[in-house]
N, C-alpha and C positions, 0 to 999 in steps of 0.2 A: 504494500500500500504506500510505503514511503517513496518507492521508486516513481510511482505515478505522480506524487506531489513534487518530487524533484524535477521530473521531466516537464511538468506544467509550469513550474517557476522558471526553469531555463528557457522554455519556449516563450513564455511571456516576456522575459527579459530581452530575448533576441528580437521579438516583434516590436517592443518598445524602442530598442536601439536602432532599428531600421527606420524609425520615424524621426530620429534626431538629425542634427546637422552633420554628423559623421556618417550618415547613410550613404552619401555620395562618395565619400572616401572609401568606405567599405566596398561599395559596388564597383568602383574603379579598380580596386586592387584585388578583387576576387579572381581566382584562376578561371579560365574559360570553361573548364569542365564543371565548375561549381556554379555556373550562371553568371560569370563576370563578362565584361566586354570582350568582344573578339579582337584579335590582332588587327591592326590597321584602322582602328576606330579613331576619328579625329579628336584632338584635345577639346576640352570644354572651354567656353569663353571665359576669359579672366585667368586662365592658367598660363604659365610661362611659355609654352610652345604654341599657343594659339595664334599669335601674330605671325610667327614664321610659317605656320600652316596656311594662313590666309595669303601670305606673299607667294607661297608655292602654288596655290590654286590660281591666283589672279596674275601670274606671270611677273611678279616683282612689284606690281602696283598694289598699294594699299587700297582696299575697297572704300568707296565714298559713303556707303551706307553702313552705319555702325550696327553691330548685332544688337538685338533687342535686350533690354535689361530684364531682370527677373520679374519686375512689376509689370512691364509691358507684355511679356510673354504670357502672363496669366490674365491679362485684361480681356474683357469681352469684345469681340469685333464690332465695330460701328457700322450701322447700315449705310449704304451708299446714299449720297445726297442727290436728289432729283433736281435738275435745273428748273423745270416748270412742273410743279406738282399739279395734278388734276384738280378742277374745282370741286368743292364739296357737293355731294349729291343731295337732292331734295328728297325728303321722305315720301314714299308712295301714298301713305295714308296719314292723316293727322295723328299726332302723338296723343291727343286727348281722347280719341275714340276708344270705347271699351274693347277689350280683347274678345269677349264672348258675345 
């Protein structure tokens, strides 16, 4: 019975640790066979090798568009703005009429 309790506590600790700020570090450094990133995965934005990676992709030019920040990447997309929105529709029947 104690082994079940120990396994439950360890599993809970692992799940809690995966939600912490060290989760990305753990995920980046896990071996591929254990679910880590495969070889050749580009570096994350903000890491030391990221600028060199971007220069390698863009042929030595630094891109003009900066990568999105963490806050921007989680922001909801904005609907496109219509240049000429359609005029409001008139109701087919008056609003004051009873439904039944």
